[in-house]
N, C-alpha and C positions, 0 to 999 in steps of 0.2 A: 628906151630907158626902163630900168627896173623900178617898179613902184614900191615904196616903203610900206611895210605892214603897219596899218594904223591900229590904234587901240579899239577893242570892241566896246561899243556903247551899250546902254541898258542899265536897268536897276539891279542892284544886288539882291539875291533871294535871302530872306531872313533865315537865320539858323534855327533848326528845330529846337523847341524848348526841351530842357533837360527832363527826362522821364524820372518821375519820383519813384524810387524803389520802395516796394512794400517790405516792411520789416517782418521777416519770417521768424517766429519764435523757435529758438534752437531747442531741439529735443535733448533732454537730460539723459545721457546714456549711463546706465549703471555698469560699472566695470566688473561687477561680480557675475553678471549674466552675459555670457559670450554668445554671439550670433553663430548658429550652426545651420546654414542653409542646406536643405535636403536635395539630393539628386535622385530623380526617379527613373534614370536610364537603366538599361538591362544590367542586372547583377548588383545594383546599388541599393538605395533605400527601399523599404517595403511600401508598396502602393497604398493609398488611403482606401478605406472600405467604401464601396459604392453600392447603390441599390441595383442589383443585377437580375431582379425577379423577371424583368421583361425578356431576358435572354436565357432563362432557365428552361431546360427541356423537361417539362412536367410529365408525370406519369399519365398513361393513356386514359385512365378513368377520370382524372381531373380535367384533361382536355375535353373529353366527351361531355362531362356535365356542364362545362363552361360553354361549349358549342351549342348544347341543347338549350341552355338559358338564353343565349343570343338568338337562336332560331325561334324560340317561343315569343320573343318580342318582335321579330321581323315578320313571321308568317301570320296570316289571318286565322284566328282561332274561333271555331264555331261555338255558339252559345252553350250547348250542352257540356262542353269541356271548359269553356271560359268561366262558367259559374263557380268552379272550384278555386278561382283566384280571389273571390270575395269571401273572406273568412270572418269568423266571429271576432268582435273587438276584444282587446286585452282584458278590460274590466269584467265583461260578461263571461269570458273564457275562464278567468280566475275563479269566479263564483261557481261556474259549472264543474270545474275540476275539483273544487272543494267538496261539492256534493257527491261527485263520482267516487272520490277517495273513501267516502264512508261506506260505499257498497262494493268494495273490491272483492273478488272471489277469494275463497279460503286458500291459504297457503298450504304447502305440503306438510310443513311442521305442525300447523294448527290442526290439520286433518288427522295426522298421526296421533297427536295428543288426544283428540276427541274420540277416535276409535279405540285407543288404549284404555281410556277412562270407561268407555262403554263395555269393553271386554272384561275389565276388572269388576264392574257392577254385575255383569252376567255371571262371572265366576263366583261372586259372593252369594249368588242365589236370588238376586233381585230380578224383577220382571224386565225383559228386554224391550224397552220402548224406543222406537226409532226417533232420533232427534229431529226437531222441526227445522225445515229448510229456511235459512235466513234469506231475505231479499237481496239479491246481488245483481250487478250489471251483466247483461248477456253480450257476448262478442262473437265475431265471425260473420261473414256475408250470408251464408246459408241460414244460420240461426236467426239473424236480424231480419232477413227477407221473410221468413216464415212468420215471425212476430208481427211484422207490418201487415202482411196479408190477412192475418187473423185479428188485426187491430188491437193487439195486446200491448204493443209498445207505446209508452207514454211520451218518450222523447228519444230520437235517434241522433247519434253524433257520428259524423263521417269525417275521415282524414282527407286533407287536400292533396297530399303527396303520394298517393297510392300509384304504384307502377307495376303493370300497365293500368291506366285509368279506367279501362273498360270493365274492370272488376266491380267498380262502384258507380259507374256513370249513369246507371238506370235507377239508382236508389232515390235521388231527389224527386224524379217524376213519379215513382211508385208511392212515395210518402205524400206527395200532393194529391194524388188520385184517391188514396185511402184516408186522407185527412189526418195524417200523423205528423206532429211537429218534428222538424229536422233542422240540423245546423251543420255547418262545415267548419272544422277547426284545423289549425296548423299542426303538423307533425304527427305522423303515424306512430312514432316511438313514444310520444307522450300518451297516446291512447293505449299503447302496449303496456306501459308501466302500470296503468290502472287495472288492466286485465292480467297482470303478472306474466307478460310475454315480452319478447323483444319489440315486435311491432303488431299493430292491429288495424284492420281497414276501417271497422266501424263498431260502435257500441250501441246498446239499447237499454233504456231504463224501463222496467216493467212494473216495478212496485217499490214504494218507499215507505219509511216509517211515518206515522202521523205528525211527528215533530218537524219533519223535513218537507211536508206537503206544501206549505206556503212558499218555501224557497223554490220548489220545483215549478209551482204555478207561475211565479214571477219570471222564471227562466223561459217557460213555455210561451208566455205572452210576448217577451222580447223576441224570441226565435220566430214565432208566427209572423210578427210584424216585418222582420228582416228577410225571411225566406219564403214561407208558405204564401203570404199575401202579395208577394212581388213576382209571381209566376210570369205575368205578361211582360214585365220589364226585363226579367232574366232571359226570357225566350227570344227577345229582340237584340240583346246586347252582345255584339261580337267583340273579340279581343285581339291583341297583337296589331300588326300592320304599321308599326313605328319604324321610321327610317334610321339608318346609321348616320354618324356625324358627316361622313364624306358625301353620302347621297343627299342628305338634307341641305348641305352647302351647295351642291350642284343644282338642286331644284330651286333654291333661293336665288342663285346667280341667274338662272334662266328667267325666273319671275321678274327680277330686277331689269334684265335686258328688254323683256316684253313691255314693262311699264315705261321704260325710256322711249321705246319705239312708238308707243301709243301717245306719249306726251308730244313727240315730234309731229305726229299726224294732226293733232289738235292745234 
């Protein structure tokens, strides 16, 4: 006999509650402004401007100076060269250059005028008296070295970006030995402007007017504290040796793994 299919027993599952629809505020579209979507495929709309400096093929001199800057942070720099990275602070440097500007060498125009006036006086029948030489800053490695050795220099100013650095690397040690105050300042071009040249490696103040003596003495005190009296500290302080971001991350990862292993052993 064929059995009749009976009705399935069991409770009915309750219907899902009606989902409350969130009311989304309708955007008011202004009919005056029509949407014009841009198409950036080939031959269509112009691409937006992007920062492509990373992909630029820079000139060789720019690449070299950037590579040099990176190398100087990576390699270990010995103390005699590293001392040129500690330059005079901005406030003191401003005071120093204010003083140096008063003792700039005579310009070509001023010299021409002076000689012309002297020639006119001579032509008029007056006695030819040589003009008194005004106190000016002395510049150039050979001149400054001679002044230091003779202890005639009252203050020596050295540029930090001389290339090759060997030209001035001996000057700080010579100044300390002879007891001459010295300081290192940024930018050889800034020193050059004082000496009426493009660039200058170093300057020396030999003589100042009595009105500027107190300003010079203050500068000498600051400079002696920061440079001459720190000879032992400068002699031991190496520079560079900092890792790049990738190398630093690799070292940090290894240190972390070592720390985990040590924790497991304990």
